[in-house]
gemmi code that builds the backbone of each chain (N, CA, C; Angstrom):
import gemmi

chains = {
    "A": [
        ("THR", (-12.703, -12.728, -5.500), (-11.814, -12.624, -6.667), (-10.992, -11.333, -6.542)),
        ("GLN", (-9.760, -11.421, -7.006), (-8.843, -10.306, -6.909), (-9.004, -9.420, -8.138)),
        ("LEU", (-9.152, -8.113, -7.940), (-9.301, -7.208, -9.069), (-8.012, -7.146, -9.884)),
        ("LEU", (-6.877, -7.142, -9.189), (-5.577, -7.078, -9.842), (-4.826, -8.385, -9.577)),
        ("GLU", (-4.444, -9.058, -10.650), (-3.700, -10.310, -10.527), (-2.235, -10.053, -10.853)),
        ("GLN", (-1.363, -10.339, -9.906), (0.056, -10.124, -10.149), (0.757, -11.471, -10.317)),
        ("SER", (1.716, -11.484, -11.256), (2.481, -12.708, -11.474), (3.908, -12.350, -11.871)),
        ("PRO", (4.865, -13.202, -11.524), (4.690, -14.336, -10.624), (4.522, -13.850, -9.181)),
        ("GLN", (4.148, -14.750, -8.307), (3.989, -14.360, -6.908), (5.355, -14.233, -6.232)),
        ("PHE", (6.267, -15.134, -6.613), (7.627, -15.113, -6.067), (8.615, -15.226, -7.217)),
        ("LEU", (9.761, -14.576, -7.053), (10.790, -14.621, -8.069), (12.144, -14.478, -7.378)),
        ("SER", (13.028, -15.450, -7.642), (14.373, -15.408, -7.084), (15.359, -15.520, -8.234)),
        ("ILE", (16.193, -14.509, -8.393), (17.114, -14.487, -9.530), (18.513, -14.097, -9.063)),
        ("GLN", (19.460, -14.247, -9.966), (20.829, -13.840, -9.676), (21.071, -12.411, -10.136)),
        ("GLU", (21.956, -11.748, -9.448), (22.358, -10.389, -9.826), (22.767, -10.351, -11.298)),
        ("GLY", (22.278, -9.320, -11.985), (22.620, -9.158, -13.388), (21.569, -9.685, -14.353)),
        ("GLU", (20.648, -10.501, -13.871), (19.600, -11.034, -14.744), (18.521, -9.987, -14.981)),
        ("ASN", (17.766, -10.198, -16.046), (16.609, -9.356, -16.352), (15.342, -10.075, -15.904)),
        ("LEU", (14.295, -9.316, -15.623), (13.036, -9.932, -15.210), (11.863, -9.033, -15.583)),
        ("THR", (10.710, -9.667, -15.693), (9.476, -8.915, -15.936), (8.395, -9.452, -15.006)),
        ("VAL", (7.677, -8.554, -14.376), (6.528, -8.924, -13.555), (5.290, -8.255, -14.134)),
        ("TYR", (4.146, -8.877, -13.873), (2.925, -8.477, -14.550), (1.811, -8.153, -13.561)),
        ("CYS", (0.934, -7.267, -14.012), (-0.258, -6.891, -13.252), (-1.412, -6.886, -14.238)),
        ("ASN", (-2.358, -7.793, -14.056), (-3.427, -7.984, -15.039), (-4.807, -7.852, -14.400)),
        ("SER", (-5.739, -7.416, -15.212), (-7.125, -7.286, -14.759), (-8.056, -7.400, -15.960)),
        ("SER", (-9.309, -7.674, -15.680), (-10.319, -7.645, -16.735), (-11.014, -6.284, -16.785)),
        ("SER", (-10.645, -5.408, -15.869), (-11.249, -4.070, -15.808), (-10.341, -3.041, -16.464)),
        ("VAL", (-10.942, -1.958, -16.893), (-10.204, -0.846, -17.482), (-9.973, 0.208, -16.410)),
        ("PHE", (-8.780, 0.755, -16.387), (-8.434, 1.734, -15.368), (-7.983, 3.044, -16.005)),
        ("SER", (-8.263, 4.144, -15.319), (-7.792, 5.436, -15.810), (-6.306, 5.618, -15.523)),
        ("SER", (-5.809, 4.923, -14.527), (-4.380, 4.986, -14.220), (-4.010, 3.780, -13.372)),
        ("LEU", (-2.725, 3.514, -13.269), (-2.245, 2.376, -12.488), (-0.917, 2.772, -11.875)),
        ("GLN", (-0.692, 2.334, -10.654), (0.531, 2.691, -9.955), (1.332, 1.437, -9.603)),
        ("TRP", (2.647, 1.601, -9.575), (3.558, 0.556, -9.100), (4.287, 1.073, -7.862)),
        ("TYR", (4.362, 0.209, -6.851), (5.058, 0.514, -5.612), (6.092, -0.576, -5.335)),
        ("ARG", (7.111, -0.195, -4.571), (8.037, -1.183, -4.013), (7.982, -1.071, -2.500)),
        ("GLN", (7.935, -2.216, -1.846), (7.886, -2.251, -0.393), (9.031, -3.121, 0.104)),
        ("GLU", (9.864, -2.549, 0.945), (10.954, -3.299, 1.555), (10.503, -3.792, 2.925)),
        ("PRO", (11.116, -4.847, 3.416), (10.696, -5.421, 4.710), (10.706, -4.378, 5.815)),
        ("GLY", (9.629, -4.328, 6.579), (9.548, -3.402, 7.702), (9.257, -1.967, 7.312)),
        ("GLU", (8.936, -1.736, 6.055), (8.653, -0.379, 5.591), (7.313, -0.337, 4.873)),
        ("GLY", (6.807, 0.867, 4.669), (5.595, 1.022, 3.886), (5.908, 1.057, 2.398)),
        ("PRO", (4.899, 0.886, 1.545), (5.119, 0.953, 0.099), (5.575, 2.353, -0.320)),
        ("VAL", (6.428, 2.390, -1.328), (6.908, 3.651, -1.890), (6.529, 3.687, -3.359)),
        ("LEU", (5.888, 4.769, -3.771), (5.447, 4.900, -5.154), (6.635, 4.982, -6.105)),
        ("LEU", (6.611, 4.140, -7.143), (7.644, 4.174, -8.187), (7.171, 4.995, -9.385)),
        ("VAL", (5.946, 4.712, -9.838), (5.470, 5.372, -11.054), (3.953, 5.287, -11.125)),
        ("THR", (3.370, 6.248, -11.833), (1.954, 6.197, -12.199), (1.875, 6.219, -13.715)),
        ("VAL", (1.171, 5.255, -14.298), (0.954, 5.256, -15.746), (-0.498, 5.599, -16.007)),
        ("VAL", (-0.710, 6.378, -17.049), (-2.028, 6.958, -17.281), (-2.567, 6.637, -18.676)),
        ("THR", (-1.721, 6.693, -19.663), (-2.160, 6.571, -21.049), (-1.944, 5.150, -21.563)),
        ("GLY", (-2.931, 4.595, -22.273), (-2.780, 3.272, -22.856), (-1.555, 3.213, -23.760)),
        ("GLY", (-0.726, 2.173, -23.587), (0.481, 2.041, -24.386), (1.675, 2.815, -23.844)),
        ("GLU", (1.460, 3.551, -22.775), (2.520, 4.395, -22.212), (3.672, 3.556, -21.680)),
        ("VAL", (4.884, 4.049, -21.909), (6.095, 3.430, -21.367), (6.835, 4.489, -20.560)),
        ("LYS", (7.163, 4.129, -19.320), (7.949, 5.043, -18.489), (9.182, 4.314, -17.992)),
        ("LYS", (10.291, 5.039, -17.953), (11.543, 4.445, -17.498), (12.031, 5.163, -16.250)),
        ("LEU", (12.503, 4.369, -15.315), (13.076, 4.881, -14.078), (14.379, 4.110, -13.873)),
        ("LYS", (15.467, 4.689, -14.362), (16.777, 4.031, -14.327), (16.674, 2.662, -15.001)),
        ("ARG", (16.857, 1.576, -14.293), (16.830, 0.240, -14.896), (15.421, -0.369, -14.922)),
        ("LEU", (14.447, 0.386, -14.477), (13.069, -0.104, -14.433), (12.276, 0.496, -15.580)),
        ("THR", (11.554, -0.359, -16.305), (10.702, 0.081, -17.400), (9.281, -0.375, -17.129)),
        ("PHE", (8.357, 0.564, -17.131), (6.957, 0.298, -16.834), (6.147, 0.510, -18.108)),
        ("GLN", (5.207, -0.394, -18.363), (4.354, -0.261, -19.529), (2.908, -0.439, -19.123)),
        ("PHE", (2.045, 0.405, -19.670), (0.610, 0.298, -19.469), (0.021, -0.286, -20.736)),
        ("GLY", (-0.809, -1.300, -20.636), (-1.363, -1.928, -21.815), (-2.208, -0.970, -22.644)),
        ("ASP", (-2.304, -1.252, -23.927), (-3.066, -0.397, -24.833), (-4.507, -0.219, -24.363)),
        ("ALA", (-5.082, -1.291, -23.833), (-6.470, -1.252, -23.383), (-6.598, -0.784, -21.943)),
        ("ARG", (-5.497, -0.453, -21.313), (-5.461, 0.027, -19.917), (-6.064, -0.986, -18.956)),
        ("LYS", (-5.810, -2.277, -19.232), (-6.255, -3.327, -18.325), (-5.086, -4.018, -17.642)),
        ("ASP", (-3.880, -3.783, -18.134), (-2.757, -4.520, -17.594), (-1.498, -3.674, -17.672)),
        ("SER", (-0.488, -4.103, -16.942), (0.770, -3.368, -16.906), (1.903, -4.335, -16.621)),
        ("SER", (3.088, -3.940, -17.013), (4.260, -4.761, -16.732), (5.388, -3.890, -16.207)),
        ("LEU", (6.249, -4.519, -15.459), (7.453, -3.873, -14.918), (8.634, -4.745, -15.306)),
        ("HIS", (9.558, -4.166, -16.039), (10.751, -4.888, -16.474), (11.959, -4.287, -15.764)),
        ("ILE", (12.779, -5.136, -15.182), (14.006, -4.680, -14.537), (15.190, -5.268, -15.310)),
        ("THR", (16.071, -4.394, -15.715), (17.285, -4.792, -16.448), (18.454, -4.883, -15.479)),
        ("ALA", (19.226, -5.952, -15.632), (20.448, -6.121, -14.818), (20.147, -5.924, -13.337)),
        ("ALA", (19.284, -6.786, -12.813), (18.824, -6.652, -11.426), (19.985, -6.646, -10.442)),
        ("GLN", (19.815, -5.872, -9.389), (20.813, -5.760, -8.331), (20.184, -6.157, -6.990)),
        ("PRO", (20.983, -6.554, -6.016), (20.419, -6.937, -4.709), (19.544, -5.853, -4.101)),
        ("GLY", (19.849, -4.605, -4.381), (19.037, -3.508, -3.868), (17.644, -3.454, -4.457)),
        ("ASP", (17.389, -4.223, -5.515), (16.048, -4.283, -6.100), (15.141, -5.241, -5.340)),
        ("THR", (15.704, -5.978, -4.414), (14.921, -6.938, -3.626), (13.788, -6.239, -2.898)),
        ("GLY", (12.611, -6.834, -2.954), (11.455, -6.259, -2.268), (10.165, -6.807, -2.824)),
        ("LEU", (9.068, -6.276, -2.317), (7.731, -6.650, -2.783), (7.254, -5.578, -3.752)),
        ("TYR", (6.938, -5.975, -4.965), (6.465, -5.045, -5.982), (4.952, -5.171, -6.082)),
        ("LEU", (4.287, -4.061, -5.852), (2.828, -4.025, -5.792), (2.285, -3.107, -6.878)),
        ("CYS", (1.217, -3.548, -7.528), (0.489, -2.635, -8.401), (-0.804, -2.242, -7.689)),
        ("ALA", (-1.290, -1.073, -8.006), (-2.485, -0.564, -7.337), (-3.221, 0.389, -8.270)),
        ("VAL", (-4.537, 0.460, -8.071), (-5.364, 1.399, -8.818), (-6.241, 2.162, -7.839)),
        ("LEU", (-6.647, 3.351, -8.264), (-7.539, 4.137, -7.428), (-8.969, 3.650, -7.588)),
        ("ASN", (-9.684, 3.588, -6.490), (-11.075, 3.219, -6.515), (-11.865, 4.127, -7.449)),
        ("ALA", (-12.848, 3.549, -8.125), (-13.636, 4.304, -9.091), (-14.463, 5.389, -8.422)),
        ("GLY", (-14.711, 5.257, -7.147), (-15.485, 6.268, -6.440), (-14.644, 7.497, -6.138)),
        ("ASN", (-15.118, 8.320, -5.231), (-14.392, 9.556, -4.975), (-13.658, 9.555, -3.638)),
        ("ASN", (-13.421, 8.382, -3.068), (-12.706, 8.379, -1.804), (-11.207, 8.148, -1.987)),
        ("ARG", (-10.787, 7.902, -3.204), (-9.380, 7.776, -3.576), (-8.650, 6.683, -2.818)),
        ("LYS", (-9.358, 5.675, -2.328), (-8.651, 4.562, -1.719), (-7.947, 3.767, -2.809)),
        ("LEU", (-6.845, 3.149, -2.453), (-6.098, 2.329, -3.377), (-6.539, 0.881, -3.250)),
        ("ILE", (-6.689, 0.232, -4.415), (-6.981, -1.195, -4.465), (-5.721, -1.870, -4.981)),
        ("TRP", (-5.273, -2.913, -4.268), (-3.944, -3.450, -4.506), (-3.988, -4.877, -5.052)),
        ("GLY", (-2.926, -5.211, -5.805), (-2.668, -6.606, -6.095), (-1.977, -7.256, -4.904)),
        ("LEU", (-1.739, -8.569, -5.017), (-1.099, -9.293, -3.923), (0.413, -9.117, -3.916)),
        ("GLY", (0.966, -8.634, -5.033), (2.387, -8.357, -5.077), (3.232, -9.482, -5.647)),
        ("THR", (4.410, -9.102, -6.118), (5.453, -10.051, -6.524), (6.627, -9.851, -5.587)),
        ("SER", (6.999, -10.912, -4.897), (8.130, -10.842, -3.981), (9.391, -11.217, -4.744)),
        ("LEU", (10.292, -10.250, -4.899), (11.517, -10.428, -5.689), (12.726, -10.514, -4.772)),
        ("ALA", (13.540, -11.538, -4.996), (14.818, -11.676, -4.295), (15.920, -11.709, -5.337)),
        ("VAL", (16.851, -10.784, -5.235), (17.995, -10.756, -6.138), (19.224, -11.170, -5.344)),
        ("ASN", (19.790, -12.292, -5.727), (20.913, -12.866, -4.989), (22.245, -12.416, -5.563)),
        ("PRO", (23.160, -11.992, -4.702), (24.465, -11.517, -5.199), (25.311, -12.665, -5.750)),
    ],
    "B": [
        ("GLY", (8.604, 15.735, 11.674), (9.396, 14.840, 10.852), (9.050, 14.985, 9.381)),
        ("ALA", (9.884, 14.394, 8.556), (9.716, 14.553, 7.135), (8.653, 13.630, 6.564)),
        ("GLY", (8.441, 12.502, 7.214), (7.523, 11.517, 6.651), (6.424, 11.162, 7.620)),
        ("VAL", (5.625, 10.148, 7.210), (4.563, 9.634, 8.056), (5.197, 8.729, 9.112)),
        ("SER", (4.833, 8.941, 10.349), (5.358, 8.082, 11.408), (4.224, 7.331, 12.080)),
        ("GLN", (4.540, 6.139, 12.541), (3.543, 5.305, 13.205), (4.145, 4.723, 14.482)),
        ("SER", (3.290, 4.589, 15.479), (3.744, 3.996, 16.730), (2.621, 3.210, 17.376)),
        ("PRO", (2.953, 2.119, 18.097), (4.298, 1.555, 18.143), (4.650, 0.869, 16.826)),
        ("ARG", (5.887, 0.525, 16.605), (6.250, -0.219, 15.398), (5.852, -1.681, 15.518)),
        ("TYR", (5.880, -2.195, 16.722), (5.515, -3.586, 16.977), (4.622, -3.625, 18.213)),
        ("LYS", (3.601, -4.474, 18.140), (2.703, -4.607, 19.281), (2.309, -6.072, 19.384)),
        ("VAL", (2.495, -6.629, 20.572), (2.023, -7.977, 20.839), (0.891, -7.861, 21.840)),
        ("ALA", (-0.252, -8.412, 21.509), (-1.416, -8.344, 22.381), (-1.952, -9.752, 22.615)),
        ("LYS", (-2.436, -9.963, 23.807), (-3.114, -11.226, 24.063), (-4.538, -11.126, 23.543)),
        ("ARG", (-5.043, -12.247, 23.093), (-6.399, -12.265, 22.556), (-7.373, -11.688, 23.579)),
        ("GLY", (-8.180, -10.753, 23.126), (-9.156, -10.118, 24.012), (-8.742, -8.740, 24.501)),
        ("GLN", (-7.469, -8.407, 24.351), (-7.000, -7.085, 24.767), (-7.388, -6.035, 23.739)),
        ("ASP", (-7.458, -4.791, 24.188), (-7.668, -3.661, 23.295), (-6.319, -3.058, 22.928)),
        ("VAL", (-6.190, -2.569, 21.695), (-4.956, -1.912, 21.271), (-5.289, -0.591, 20.590)),
        ("ALA", (-4.313, 0.322, 20.625), (-4.458, 1.616, 19.950), (-3.201, 1.872, 19.148)),
        ("LEU", (-3.367, 2.124, 17.867), (-2.253, 2.362, 16.953), (-2.304, 3.813, 16.501)),
        ("ARG", (-1.139, 4.471, 16.547), (-1.104, 5.910, 16.263), (-0.452, 6.190, 14.924)),
        ("CYS", (-0.961, 7.191, 14.234), (-0.389, 7.642, 12.973), (-0.200, 9.154, 13.013)),
        ("ASP", (1.022, 9.603, 12.744), (1.314, 11.022, 12.586), (1.556, 11.298, 11.101)),
        ("PRO", (0.617, 11.920, 10.417), (0.793, 12.154, 8.977), (1.792, 13.280, 8.732)),
        ("ILE", (2.126, 13.465, 7.474), (2.970, 14.587, 7.089), (2.199, 15.866, 7.388)),
        ("SER", (2.877, 16.835, 7.988), (2.224, 18.067, 8.400), (1.528, 18.748, 7.211)),
        ("GLY", (0.281, 19.092, 7.416), (-0.463, 19.789, 6.378), (-1.204, 18.880, 5.409)),
        ("HIS", (-0.977, 17.602, 5.504), (-1.682, 16.684, 4.599), (-3.149, 16.578, 5.010)),
        ("VAL", (-3.992, 16.640, 3.997), (-5.431, 16.696, 4.225), (-6.018, 15.305, 4.447)),
        ("SER", (-5.633, 14.381, 3.588), (-6.243, 13.045, 3.636), (-5.364, 12.059, 4.381)),
        ("LEU", (-6.030, 11.137, 5.060), (-5.320, 10.104, 5.818), (-6.048, 8.790, 5.598)),
        ("PHE", (-5.275, 7.753, 5.344), (-5.813, 6.425, 5.034), (-5.210, 5.397, 5.987)),
        ("TRP", (-5.993, 4.403, 6.342), (-5.505, 3.228, 7.059), (-5.708, 2.004, 6.166)),
        ("TYR", (-4.666, 1.172, 6.119), (-4.716, -0.092, 5.376), (-4.252, -1.216, 6.291)),
        ("GLN", (-4.734, -2.411, 6.010), (-4.304, -3.610, 6.726), (-3.586, -4.520, 5.737)),
        ("GLN", (-2.416, -5.009, 6.124), (-1.641, -5.865, 5.224), (-1.293, -7.172, 5.934)),
        ("ALA", (-1.912, -8.248, 5.481), (-1.583, -9.567, 6.009), (-0.246, -10.016, 5.432)),
        ("LEU", (0.389, -10.954, 6.098), (1.706, -11.421, 5.689), (1.681, -11.936, 4.260)),
        ("GLY", (2.579, -11.420, 3.420), (2.696, -11.890, 2.050), (1.601, -11.422, 1.125)),
        ("GLN", (0.812, -10.460, 1.547), (-0.300, -9.977, 0.725), (-0.171, -8.476, 0.486)),
        ("GLY", (-0.997, -7.976, -0.426), (-1.067, -6.543, -0.620), (-1.928, -5.897, 0.451)),
        ("PRO", (-1.777, -4.595, 0.640), (-2.615, -3.891, 1.623), (-4.087, -3.923, 1.237)),
        ("GLU", (-4.938, -3.823, 2.241), (-6.377, -3.699, 2.011), (-6.874, -2.474, 2.756)),
        ("PHE", (-7.712, -1.711, 2.079), (-8.237, -0.461, 2.620), (-9.097, -0.705, 3.852)),
        ("LEU", (-8.893, 0.138, 4.863), (-9.746, 0.097, 6.051), (-10.652, 1.321, 6.120)),
        ("THR", (-10.036, 2.517, 6.140), (-10.831, 3.719, 6.333), (-10.071, 4.939, 5.833)),
        ("TYR", (-10.818, 6.051, 5.640), (-10.268, 7.261, 5.012), (-10.835, 8.495, 5.687)),
        ("PHE", (-9.950, 9.441, 5.982), (-10.338, 10.726, 6.561), (-9.945, 11.853, 5.610)),
        ("GLN", (-10.801, 12.839, 5.552), (-10.446, 14.113, 4.927), (-10.533, 15.147, 6.048)),
        ("ASN", (-9.384, 15.663, 6.440), (-9.292, 16.448, 7.673), (-9.842, 15.599, 8.832)),
        ("GLU", (-10.780, 16.117, 9.594), (-11.268, 15.339, 10.746), (-12.457, 14.461, 10.393)),
        ("ALA", (-12.953, 14.587, 9.172), (-14.146, 13.843, 8.779), (-13.788, 12.453, 8.250)),
        ("GLN", (-14.421, 11.447, 8.808), (-14.223, 10.074, 8.336), (-15.214, 9.841, 7.204)),
        ("LEU", (-14.725, 9.892, 5.975), (-15.601, 9.833, 4.813), (-15.902, 8.423, 4.338)),
        ("ASP", (-15.080, 7.470, 4.730), (-15.317, 6.099, 4.283), (-14.739, 5.159, 5.321)),
        ("LYS", (-15.564, 4.319, 5.880), (-15.081, 3.288, 6.812), (-15.547, 1.913, 6.360)),
        ("SER", (-15.760, 1.798, 5.065), (-16.314, 0.558, 4.527), (-15.377, -0.634, 4.652)),
        ("GLY", (-14.087, -0.394, 4.825), (-13.141, -1.489, 4.909), (-12.909, -2.025, 6.304)),
        ("LEU", (-13.443, -1.379, 7.304), (-13.254, -1.864, 8.679), (-13.923, -3.222, 8.804)),
        ("PRO", (-13.192, -4.253, 9.239), (-13.715, -5.621, 9.171), (-14.835, -5.923, 10.160)),
        ("SER", (-14.898, -5.204, 11.251), (-15.959, -5.458, 12.218), (-16.133, -4.234, 13.093)),
        ("ASP", (-17.154, -4.267, 13.944), (-17.373, -3.127, 14.828), (-16.366, -3.101, 15.974)),
        ("ARG", (-15.427, -4.033, 15.987), (-14.338, -3.953, 16.970), (-13.271, -2.934, 16.548)),
        ("PHE", (-13.339, -2.529, 15.285), (-12.367, -1.584, 14.734), (-12.978, -0.190, 14.728)),
        ("PHE", (-12.179, 0.762, 15.220), (-12.653, 2.143, 15.295), (-11.476, 3.068, 15.001)),
        ("ALA", (-11.696, 4.103, 14.204), (-10.628, 5.050, 13.891), (-11.126, 6.460, 14.121)),
        ("GLU", (-10.204, 7.315, 14.512), (-10.564, 8.717, 14.725), (-9.407, 9.620, 14.336)),
        ("ARG", (-9.764, 10.867, 14.038), (-8.772, 11.894, 13.685), (-9.372, 13.224, 14.146)),
        ("PRO", (-9.479, 13.403, 15.447), (-10.317, 14.476, 16.005), (-9.922, 15.892, 15.616)),
        ("GLU", (-8.646, 16.162, 15.385), (-8.225, 17.519, 15.057), (-7.692, 17.610, 13.634)),
        ("GLY", (-7.954, 16.587, 12.853), (-7.540, 16.619, 11.462), (-6.054, 16.413, 11.242)),
        ("SER", (-5.379, 15.896, 12.264), (-3.943, 15.634, 12.105), (-3.657, 14.189, 12.503)),
        ("VAL", (-3.257, 13.973, 13.742), (-2.950, 12.627, 14.235), (-4.205, 11.760, 14.187)),
        ("SER", (-3.995, 10.501, 13.852), (-5.114, 9.550, 13.816), (-4.780, 8.341, 14.682)),
        ("THR", (-5.811, 7.767, 15.257), (-5.653, 6.562, 16.054), (-6.597, 5.483, 15.530)),
        ("LEU", (-6.063, 4.299, 15.340), (-6.870, 3.130, 14.991), (-6.950, 2.253, 16.237)),
        ("LYS", (-8.146, 2.021, 16.687), (-8.345, 1.230, 17.895), (-9.003, -0.099, 17.537)),
        ("ILE", (-8.486, -1.161, 18.106), (-9.076, -2.484, 17.924), (-9.438, -3.016, 19.297)),
        ("GLN", (-10.706, -3.308, 19.462), (-11.172, -3.826, 20.744), (-11.237, -5.356, 20.695)),
        ("ARG", (-11.004, -5.971, 21.839), (-11.130, -7.430, 21.984), (-10.420, -8.122, 20.827)),
        ("THR", (-9.130, -7.906, 20.723), (-8.366, -8.416, 19.583), (-8.518, -9.923, 19.429)),
        ("GLN", (-8.521, -10.344, 18.159), (-8.587, -11.751, 17.782), (-7.335, -12.102, 16.981)),
        ("GLN", (-7.047, -13.390, 16.883), (-5.836, -13.801, 16.163), (-5.866, -13.348, 14.711)),
        ("GLU", (-7.030, -13.324, 14.116), (-7.112, -12.909, 12.711), (-6.821, -11.419, 12.515)),
        ("ASP", (-6.701, -10.664, 13.623), (-6.337, -9.256, 13.518), (-4.832, -9.076, 13.329)),
        ("SER", (-4.071, -10.144, 13.486), (-2.613, -10.063, 13.314), (-2.295, -9.646, 11.889)),
        ("ALA", (-1.563, -8.560, 11.757), (-1.254, -7.992, 10.441), (-0.379, -6.768, 10.663)),
        ("VAL", (0.065, -6.189, 9.550), (0.711, -4.876, 9.591), (-0.351, -3.832, 9.247)),
        ("TYR", (-0.435, -2.816, 10.062), (-1.399, -1.737, 9.840), (-0.626, -0.531, 9.324)),
        ("LEU", (-0.952, -0.141, 8.091), (-0.266, 0.949, 7.408), (-1.126, 2.199, 7.426)),
        ("CYS", (-0.479, 3.307, 7.626), (-1.134, 4.612, 7.536), (-0.500, 5.371, 6.374)),
        ("ALA", (-1.309, 6.106, 5.639), (-0.811, 6.924, 4.536), (-1.488, 8.284, 4.578)),
        ("SER", (-0.796, 9.306, 4.090), (-1.410, 10.624, 3.995), (-1.128, 11.223, 2.634)),
        ("SER", (-2.009, 12.126, 2.218), (-1.808, 12.828, 0.954), (-2.167, 14.290, 1.126)),
        ("LEU", (-1.478, 15.134, 0.365), (-1.657, 16.578, 0.507), (-2.972, 17.035, -0.092)),
        ("ASP", (-3.335, 16.548, -1.270), (-4.536, 16.892, -2.016), (-4.474, 18.305, -2.605)),
        ("GLY", (-5.500, 18.626, -3.318), (-5.552, 19.927, -3.984), (-4.451, 20.045, -5.016)),
        ("THR", (-3.877, 21.204, -5.132), (-2.816, 21.408, -6.114), (-1.550, 20.662, -5.737)),
        ("GLY", (-1.479, 20.173, -4.519), (-0.313, 19.411, -4.079), (-0.306, 17.989, -4.566)),
        ("GLY", (-1.415, 17.542, -5.146), (-1.461, 16.195, -5.680), (-2.026, 15.195, -4.701)),
        ("HIS", (-2.305, 13.985, -5.210), (-2.985, 12.965, -4.425), (-2.098, 11.776, -4.106)),
        ("GLU", (-0.803, 11.892, -4.312), (0.069, 10.763, -4.009), (-0.021, 10.449, -2.532)),
        ("GLN", (-0.151, 9.151, -2.215), (-0.211, 8.724, -0.830), (1.184, 8.346, -0.363)),
        ("TYR", (1.571, 8.898, 0.774), (2.863, 8.616, 1.392), (2.605, 7.717, 2.608)),
        ("PHE", (3.336, 6.625, 2.650), (3.077, 5.611, 3.666), (4.065, 5.683, 4.824)),
        ("GLY", (3.548, 5.379, 6.013), (4.405, 5.149, 7.153), (4.955, 3.740, 7.134)),
        ("PRO", (5.814, 3.407, 8.103), (6.443, 2.089, 8.133), (5.529, 0.982, 8.619)),
        ("GLY", (4.386, 1.367, 9.183), (3.440, 0.371, 9.651), (3.655, -0.032, 11.095)),
        ("THR", (2.599, -0.568, 11.676), (2.653, -1.203, 12.996), (2.348, -2.680, 12.794)),
        ("ARG", (3.274, -3.522, 13.224), (3.040, -4.965, 13.126), (2.363, -5.429, 14.409)),
        ("LEU", (1.128, -5.869, 14.272), (0.350, -6.354, 15.409), (0.336, -7.878, 15.394)),
        ("THR", (0.721, -8.458, 16.508), (0.647, -9.913, 16.676), (-0.266, -10.205, 17.848)),
        ("VAL", (-1.309, -10.962, 17.594), (-2.258, -11.330, 18.649), (-2.022, -12.791, 19.005)),
        ("THR", (-1.696, -13.029, 20.282), (-1.373, -14.401, 20.711), (-2.509, -15.026, 21.515)),
    ],
}
model = gemmi.Model(1)
for chain_id, residues in chains.items():
    chain = gemmi.Chain(chain_id)
    for i, (resn, *xyz) in enumerate(residues, 1):
        res = gemmi.Residue()
        res.name, res.seqid = resn, gemmi.SeqId(i, " ")
        for name, pos in zip(("N", "CA", "C"), xyz):
            atom = gemmi.Atom()
            atom.name, atom.element = name, gemmi.Element(name[0])
            atom.pos, atom.b_iso = gemmi.Position(*pos), 0.0
            res.add_atom(atom)
        chain.add_residue(res)
    model.add_chain(chain)
structure = gemmi.Structure()
structure.add_model(model)
structure.setup_entities()
């Protein structure tokens, strides 16, 4: 079973549309991270959310951490082709080795 | 260099061959991580070093996988007797730690194809 469930798995939209992707779990986390990965590259950290109910904005991207700290969402306004990529959520392992545990990702294609 | 580098970027191996994948972390970064990413999936943890010490190798899928970081800088992931199921992208990440924070910075990965 996957600790982090991401949905949708695939998303293809037209430039200018809005979209929301989700990262859900039955576990409570002290923090949650969102990454974007472009083809042939490693993941790049977008944001870390820490507080339940927290909302963070990064230009056209809005990240929300659920009140119970079990889930998170990423909303993109007026998507652009440059937003195309794999969006991954991840949490730090509860132990002290700081390994990241990842969702399967949402593959987003924004068509011009 | 400014970021984490990995070599080779692409590797094709015949089943049964041994391969060695190299990771050059950001200079001065204390921690180094290896992840395996199958096509269309999220990364999965393989192993973790703090300086030269391998503190966690619980994610290594079999004893054919071996990682080292002898001088606390460059790391090598070695896969012996490669199998088709080893085909994946192998990602390396490093973090500064301490007051520098724990953000992991990723290299571009090595795409391994076993034929």
